[in-house]
N, C-alpha and C positions, 0 to 999 in steps of 0.2 A: 684276895679272898680265894679260898679253895672251894671247888665244886666237884661233885661226883655225879656220874650217870648210873643208870640201872645196870647191874652187872649181868653180862650175858651168861647163858647156861654153859657149863663146862669150863668156866674160867679157872686156871690153875690156882692152887692155894697161895703161892707166893704173890700173885697179883691181887688176890683178895686181901691179903695182909697189907700190901702197898696202898690200896684204895682206902682201907680202914685207917691207915696211919698218915694219909696224905697231908693232913693239916698240921702234923707235928714233925715233919721232916727237919733234920738238923741241917738246913740249907746254909751253905757257907756264905753266900752273898746276900743273905736276907738282912738288909740294913738300910736305914735312911729312906726318906720320902723321895719319890722321883721328882726330877726337875720339871718345869713347865715345858721345856723343849725336848724331853725324853722321847726317843723314837720307840714306838710300840713294835715289839718283835715277839716271835713265838718259836718254840722248837717242839718237835715231835719225838717223844720217847716211845718207840714202837716195839712192843714185845710180840713174839710169835713162837710157833713150834716148828723148828727146822730139822734138817737131817741130823744135826748134832744135838738135838734136844731143845729145850727152851732157849730162846735167843733174843737179842735186841739189835736194832738196826743202827749202824754208824756209817758216816761218810768220811772220806778223806778229801780235804780241799785241794784244788788244783794248784800246781806249782806256778801257774800264771797269775794268781792273785797278787795284788800289789802289797798285801800284808797277810800274815798268818798262813803263808803258803805251805801246802803239804800237811796241814794239821788236821787231826781227826775231830769230828764234831757230831752232834745230832743234826738231822735235817732241820733247817729253819731259816728264818730271815725276817725282814721288816714287813709290816702290814701294808697292803695295797688298798687303795680306795675301793670300797665295795666288799672287802673281806668281812666275813663273820668272825671278827677277832675275839679271842685268840685261836679258837679251834679251826676256823676257816683258813687262817694264815698258816698254821702248822701243817694242815693237810695239803694246801696248795703247794707249799714249799717242798714237802716230801714227794709230791707228784713230780714237780719240776726237777728236783735234784736226784731222786732215786727211783722214779717210775712207779711209785706207790699209788694204787687206785684208791682214791678217797672212799669209794663205796664199799671197799673191803675192810675198812678200819672201824672198829667200835671204840669210840672215845670213852675212857673209863673215868678220867678225872683231869682237872686243871689244877696245877700246883700253885703255891703262892708266887706272885710276881717278884722278880729279882731285879733290882735296879743296879746297873753297872755304871757308876758315876763317871769314870774317866772316858768311857765310850758313849755316855749319855743314852744308854739303851735300857728299856724296861722290858724284860724278857719273861714270858709266861711259858713254863714247860707244860705240855699237854701229853698225858699218858694214854696210849692206845693199845688195843689188842688186835692183832692181825689174825682173824679167825679163818681166813682163806688165803694164806701167803702165796704170792706169785714170785716169779723170777725178778730180781731187782736189776735195774739198769742205771747207768750214769746218764745224767742229763747233759747240760751244757759243759763240754770238756774244759771250758775256760773257768768254770766254777768248781766242778767236782771231778776228781781224778778216778775215784772208784767208790763202790758201795760194798759194805760187808755186813752179813748177818752173823754177829758174834755170839757163840754159845755162852750162856750164863755160867756154866761150869768153868769155862776158861777165865772169865772175869773174876770169879771168886777164888780161883786156885791161888794159894799163897805164893806159888812159884812165879806168878805173873803180876804180883803186887810189889811195889817199891815206891820210893819217893824220887823226884827229880829236882835238880838244881839248875835254874835258869842262869845264864851268864850275868844277868843283872841282879842276882841275889835271891830271887824267889825260890822257895823250897816248898813242894807240895806233893800230894799223892799222885800216883800214876798207875796205869795198867799197860802191860806189854802183851798185846793180843793182835792176832790177824796181821802180823807184820807191821803194826803201828804202835806208837807210844801215845796213849790217851792221857792228857795232862791238863793242868789249868782248870778253868771254869768247868769244862766238860767232865773232867775226872772227879771234881768235887761233887757235882750234881749226880753223876753216876754212882759215886760212893754212897751218897745220902739215899738214893733210891734203892740200892741193893740192901742197905741197912734196914730201911723201912719195910722191905719185902721179906726180911728175916733170912737173907741168904749169905750175909757176910761171914767169912771165916777169919780166924786170927792170922795175921801176916806180920812180917818183920819190918817195922817202920824205920829201923836203923839203917836199912840199905838205901843209900842215896846215890843216884847216878847223874852224871852231867847231861844236860840237854843241849843238843847241837842245833841251836837256833841263834839268830842275831839278837843282841841285847836291844831292849827298848830304849830309844833315846831319852835321856833325862831321868831314867829310872834309877833304882838303887845300885850301888856298887856290888860287884860279885862277892859272894860270901866265900870266905877262905877256909872255914872250918868244917870238918866232917860231921859235927853235931849241930849243924844249923837248925834253927827252929823255923817253923812255917810262918810266913808273913801274915800280918793282920788281915782281917776279912776285906778291908777296903784296899788291898794291895794294888797299886797301879800296874805293876807288872802282870799280875794274873788277869786283871780286867782287860788290859790293852793287848797283851801277848796271846791270850787264848780265849776270846769270846766264843760263844756257841753259835752265833749267827754268822753266815757267810758274808764276805766282802764282795764289792763289785770287782769285776775282772780288771786287771791292769798288768803292767810289766812284772816279770819275775823279780821278787825282792828278797826271798828267804829260802834257805835250803830246807829239805824235808827234815822232820823230826826223826831221830834215830835213837835207839837205846844206847846207853853208855856202856863202857866195859864192865 
């Protein structure tokens, strides 16, 4: 279910459009009923007005995680006992991972829950507006390597849009911004949000770059053709290789994601 809150005064037009279209987002992982064991999780899609204009907050996961090391994501994680789920979970995680003061965030909407079957996660994206942005900081270095406020102009710039090919065969949209390659679940969700906000600009989807990560065990074989099509919405690679929620800390397991040539 989608819910919206009262819009604050002075909210940018692109966020007004996003809130108005929140229930009709073309969300890539919107499929299937959650399992009885699904872990409740939430992510915060936090917009603000930064030095480079309108922006959104992203984190880069630490290289010390046991999986998904070095991958960009929205702040987020699993619900804790006593959380006001999903909003409380998203705000708590953003505070722990990026130093975001929950009191400075105005929650605009919760988007439809997304069930990620292979990882058994039920993820609720929470859209927020940072009306008084503060300096961001990294939390536990074992979980978060850095935090970036990425200008929306950079995200929608066609020069920063392309598709990536995972060694296991997955092909999907990506953003090359702030020294990071945003891909997988996070990129699909970000793409849907930007479209709902009316910000998307035409870009060349025929540009496909290899993704420098380890393949997911038991997943699809690498795709050999330059014209590979995007995997189905229930792709095991996309679910397991790039979830939006952070993992528990563990030994280093994967190299950082880097843009292809």
